[in-house]
N, C-alpha and C positions, 0 to 999 in steps of 0.2 A: 503494500499499499504506500510505497514511497511516492508514487505518481498520483494516486487517488485510489478509491475503493476498486478493486479488481476482482471481486469475489465470484465464484461460481455458485456458492451456497454458503449460508452461515445461519446460525440459530441465535435469536435474540435471547438475552438473558434479562429476566424481569425480576427486580428486587422487590420482594414483598415487605421487607423491613430492612433498615440499614442504620448502623450506629456510626457516628462520625466523631472522631477525636481531633483535637487541635494539636498543632506543633509536635510532630507533623500530622496532617490530616490522615485519617485511616479509616477504612470502611471494612466491616466484617460482614461476610456473606452468610446469611441465615437460611434455614430450611424453607422449602416452598418455591424454589427456582423452577423455571420452565424446563421441560424435558430437553435433554441434549446439551444443557449447560456444561462448559468445561470446568466450572468451579465446583468445588466440594464445600460442604457445610463447614464453617469456621475458617475457610481460606480468607485471607485479607489482601487488600491492595494498599500499598504504602507509597505516597509520592516522594521521590527522591530529588526533586528539583530539575530544572531544565526540561520540563515536559516529560520526564520519565517516571514510571510507576513500577514498583516491585510487586510481583505476584508471589505471595508467601503461603506456603502449606507446611504446616507442622514445623514452623520455625526455619524452613529452608526456602530459598528462592526457586520458584518454578521457571519463571521467565521474567523478562523486562518488557513492559508495555510502553508504547509511545502514546501519550495521552494528548493528542493534538488539539482537542476541544477543551481541555482543562476539566473534564467532567469529575475527576476524583477530587481535585482541589476545591471545586465548587460544592462538593457534596452530591450524593445521588438523590434524584427525584424518584421515589419509588414507583411512580406511574410510567417512567420512561425506560425503554430497553437499553441494553448495553451490548455493543457488538465487538467482537475480538476476531482479528484476522492476522495472517502473516504478512510479510513485507509485500507480497504479490497480491494480497487481498483474498487469498484462499482461506477457507473456514478453518477455525480451530475447534474441533469437536471434542478432543481429549487433550489434556495438558501433556506437554513434552518438555523434558529438561532443557533449560537454556534457550537462547534465541531471542530475537527482538520481535514482539508482536505489537499490534495497533488497537487502540480502543476509541470508540466514538459512540454518540447516541444516534447517529445517522445510520439508517439501514444501508447494506452494502449494494454495490451494483453487481448483479449476478449476470456475468457477461458471456456473450457468444463470441468466442475467438474467431479470428479470420482463419482461413484455410492455411495449414501449415503451422499454426500456433495451438491447434486443438490439443488439449491436455489428454495424455494417455493415463490409463489406470495406474495407481501407485501400490498395487498389491491389495490383499484382502479380498473379500467376496465381491463378485461382480453385480450381485443383486442390490437393487435400491431398497431401502427400509424407511418406514415411516417414523418420524422424529418428534411425535407428540402433538403435531398440529392438524389442521384440516385441509381439505381440497375444495376446489369449486365444482360442486356436483353438477350444477347447471350454470353456465357462464354467459356473460355479456360482453360485448366488445364496442369500443367507440374509437374512431380515428381522429386525432387532432393534428391537422396540418398547420404548422407554425412557420409563418413567414409569408410576406406579400407575393413572393414569387410563385406560390401555389395557385394564385389567380391568373397567372400567365400560362396560356395553353401551350406555348413552346417549351416551358419549363415542366409543366405538370405531365404533358404527354398522355400516356395511357395509364399513369400510376394511380391517380385518384379513382378513376372508374374501375381499374383492374383490381385494386384493393377492396373496393365496395363489393365487387363480385366474389373475391376470395372470402370475405367475412360473411357474406350472405350464404355462400355454399358450404361453409365449414360445418355449420349445425347440421346433424343428422348424417354426416358423411362417414364413410369407413375410415377416413383419416382421423376424425375425431374420436372414433372408437378405439383407436390405439391406446387411449388413456383410461379406457372403461374398467381396467382391472384394479385401478387404484382407489382408495378409500380414505376418509378422514377418521380422526380419532373419535369424533362424536357426530359426524354428519353424513355417513354412508358413502356410497360408490359414485364415482364420476359417471355422468351420462353423456350422451352425444348432443344433449340440448345446448344450443348456443344461439343467443339473440343478438343481432347486430343493431346498435343503437344509431347507426349512421355516422357521418363525418361532419366536422366543422372546420372552417379556416380561420385561424387567428392571424390577422395581417400585421400584427406587431412584429418587431424585429427580434429574432431568437439570438442567443449568444452565438458568436462566431466560432467557438470552440465547443468541446464536449460539455453536455449538461451534467450538473451534479444531481444526486438524488433529490436534494431539497429544491433545486430548480424545477425538476421535472414534477415533483409533487405540487409545487406552487403553481405551475402552469395549468395542471389538470384541475386543481381546485379553483383557480380563477375562472377557467372556462365553464366549470360546472356550478359556479356560484356556491362553493363549499357544500354541495350536495351530491357527492359521488354515490353510485350504487356499490355496496360492499361486495357484490358478486361479479363486478365488471373489471375488465382490464382496459385501461386507457392508454392507447399507443400514440406516442407523440412523434410525428414525422417532421423533422426540421428541414428547412430548405438549405441549411448549412451543414457542413460535415463535421466530424468529430476531431479533426486534426490528426496529428501523428500518433495513432493509437494502434493496438494490435487486435482490436475487436470490431465487430460489425453492428452490435446492438447489445442492450442489456435490459433486464427487468428488475424491479425492486418495489418497494412499498413505503408507506408512511401515513401521515394523518394530516387533514386540513386543520386550519386554525381553531375550528370548533370541535376538534377531536375525531371527526368522521374518518374511518379508515379508507385508504384508496391504494389500488395497485396500478403501477405505471410501467411503461416500457419506453425506452429511448431508442428512436429509430432514426439515426442520422442519414444524410444524403450520402449513399454509397455508389452512386453512378461512377462507373469506370474504376472502382477499387477492385483489383484482381483477386485479392484474398477473401472478398465477399461475394464473388461472382459464381453462381452455380453452373455456369457454362451451359445454358439452356439451349439445346438443339431440338427439343421435343415440342415446343409451343411456338406461337408467333409473337409472344410478348417481348417488349423492349428489354434490353439488358437491365435497365434500372428497375422495371417492374419485377422481372424474374428474381433479381437479387433481394428486393424488399419483401416479395412474397415468401421466399425461402426462410429468411431470418425471422419474418413475422410468424410463420408456422412454428419455428423453434421457440420463440418467446412465448407465444400462446399456450403451447403444450406444457412448457415448464411452469407457467403461471397457474394453469389449471391444477396441476399435481403438486405444486409447492408455491402457493400464493404469498406466503409471508415468512418464509425462511424455516418453517418447522414442519415441512411436508416430506415428500419423497426425494431422496438422493442416496448415493452410495457412500462407502467409507471414505472415499477421496472427496466428497462433496459434489460429484457430477449428478446432474438431474437427467431426466429422460431425453431432453433435446441434446445435451452435451454428449451423452454416451453414444449417440448415433449421428453427430454432427458431421456434415460433408460425406454421408453415406447415402446413395441413391440406388433405387432398384428399378424404377420405371415411372412413367407418367402417372400422376395422381388425378383422378376425376372426383370432383366434389359433388354434393347433392344437387346443385343447380346445373350440372353437366359441364362446368368450366374445368379446363385441364391445366395442370401445373407441374413444374418440376420442383418437388419438395423433398427435403431430407426425410429419412425414416425416423421413427421415435422408438425409444427402448421399451421392451416388454420383458418383465421378470418371468412371465409364464412362457413366453416364447424361448427365452434363454434356458429355462429349467428343462423344457421338453425338447430342446435343440431343433425348434421348428422355425426359428427366425433367420433373418438375413445377417450377414456379418457386418459389424462396424469396422472402423479403421484399425482396431486392434485384434480383429479376427474373432470377436465374440458374437455368437449367433443369437442375438437377442433383439435385433431391430425388425420393426414391422413397417411395411409400406403403406397400408391402408388404401390400396388402390380402388 
């Protein structure tokens, strides 16, 4: 996280109670933490100055945290989550000795790497597991096109109408059914139900570089009048690119100023970015639309199965989209008969029964959903 949050997945840590000492400030972690927390009961965080915090267990230092937001010095708000990642923004699900980690109240960017940067498994089981949270059993989507250029037909091309078609056809499709084996802790199984809430164009100027999670959440809340649907994913397509990054898109979550929860995805302009190009020769879509549709399918499937960081991912933090990123088997036909080149999505069932297609690591757990 030296450059910003670059997480594939991470679990929020919710402090139900916290005791704060002065000189130096010290927070003791109490029982009742969210499932998946890397902290144990009676672990403590002790500020060491210069933005560094020691993570202490049984009198011994587990690791050093970089507290870029000063959350430990300010004391914890029990209603706010705390996120811990490594230097690349990858999740820390279990403590490991030594190393510098990062701590923040802002949710991570769960990113979709460019081709060639896709993360390979780091050992352990290939299966994804549920980490104490819920899924979106029925989901809704809305596209927010940010930037005045989206009103220019030469810039927009087929992208707005094409994405409208993608979202309309996603619900009820076999592709949506690739996530139907996953369930939440309290809210049941994913279905193929998906409702498209349409698109809107925000003609204000988006940032010239990559959005932060707080910027994406703020934009969605502004457009929605602080009234987001808790079952929806709001995808923010900016007319600007993300700059020199190694990803194509990311999804995350947060809350509006009134506390309303919201799921967001950042979809920068990836026209001509070779690492984000699915190299579509199966359809007549423009390169820009094909690239956006493919990464949109990735972010939507991941949000459905892991909307707020405590859903389904494997021991290395990879979600269903990550595990099959840049692996294709054939054209995908959605429920409205539109045809696309979309990456496959991971299925625990297919992997266990050895009936899936291989991902880039040769694991036969990917489903096409044709």
